[in-house]
C-alpha positions in Angstrom: 38.3 3.5 -11.2 35.8 3.5 -8.6 36.8 3.6 -5.0 35.6 1.9 -2.3 34.1 4.6 -0.5 32.1 5.1 -4.0 31.1 1.7 -3.9 30.1 2.0 -0.1 28.1 5.2 -1.1 26.6 3.1 -3.8 25.6 0.2 -2.0 24.4 2.9 0.7 22.0 4.2 -1.3 20.5 1.0 -2.8 19.9 -0.1 0.8 17.9 2.6 1.8 15.8 2.5 -1.5 15.2 -0.9 -0.4 14.1 -0.7 2.8 11.5 2.5 1.8 10.1 0.0 -0.6 9.6 -2.1 2.6 8.2 0.4 4.2 5.3 1.6 1.7 4.5 -2.4 0.8 4.2 -3.1 5.2 2.4 -0.2 5.3 0.0 -1.2 2.2 -0.2 -4.5 3.4 -1.7 -2.9 6.6 -4.2 -1.0 4.8 -5.6 -3.9 2.9 -5.5 -6.2 5.7 -8.2 -3.8 8.0 -10.1 -3.5 5.3 -10.3 -6.9 5.0 -11.2 -6.8 8.2 -13.5 -4.6 9.0 -15.5 -5.9 5.9 -15.4 -9.6 7.9 -17.0 -7.5 10.3 -19.5 -5.8 8.4 -20.6 -9.4 7.3 -20.7 -11.3 10.6 -23.6 -8.5 11.8 -25.0 -8.9 8.8 -25.3 -12.5 9.3 -26.3 -12.2 12.8 -29.3 -9.7 12.2 -30.0 -12.0 9.3 -30.5 -14.9 11.8 -32.8 -12.8 13.5 -34.7 -12.1 10.7 -35.2 -8.7 11.3 -34.0 -7.1 7.8 -35.6 -4.8 6.0 -35.6 -5.2 2.4 -34.7 -1.4 1.7 -32.2 -1.3 3.9 -30.6 -4.4 3.0 -30.2 -3.5 -0.4 -28.8 0.0 0.6 -26.3 -2.1 2.7 -25.2 -4.2 -0.3 -25.1 -1.3 -2.5 -22.9 0.1 0.2 -20.8 -2.7 0.2 -20.5 -2.7 -4.1 -19.1 0.5 -3.9 -16.5 -0.3 -1.4 -15.6 -3.0 -2.9 -15.3 -1.0 -6.3 -13.3 1.8 -4.9 -11.1 -1.2 -3.3 -10.7 -3.0 -6.6 -9.5 0.6 -8.0 -7.1 1.7 -5.4 -5.3 -1.8 -6.0 -5.3 -1.5 -9.5 -3.4 2.7 -9.1 -1.3 0.6 -6.6 -0.3 -2.1 -8.5 0.3 0.1 -11.5 2.9 2.4 -9.6 4.4 -1.0 -8.6 4.9 -2.5 -12.0 6.3 0.9 -13.0 8.8 1.4 -10.4 7.4 4.5 -9.0 9.3 5.7 -6.4 7.9 6.4 -2.8 9.9 10.0 -2.2 12.0 11.8 -4.2 15.7 10.1 -3.5 18.5 12.3 -2.3 21.1 13.4 -4.5 24.3 11.8 -4.7 27.3 12.9 -2.6 29.3 15.5 -3.5 32.7 13.9 -5.4 35.5 14.7 -2.8 37.9 17.3 -4.4 40.9 15.4 -6.2 44.2 16.2 -4.1 47.2 17.5 -6.2 
């Protein structure tokens, strides 16, 4: 039968794993939020240039191609993260369990 200390150790390990997963999720969310903010800023800058009527079509096409590349990379990265989450890929190696105390004689 498991002792209270054994159950506490298992609960502590589970809490540590959940905390690590939350940290990773928050980090990924921050990256995505930052990318969205940067793309929104670029979009606003392009809209301002278009409103001024001072846009060279070749330059606009180059920017469009770059934004398409950003979207493709972002989609690829999202797929990688999604696959890792679905597979339950651990964030870091889990610590080895503490050794059992020697049985008293």
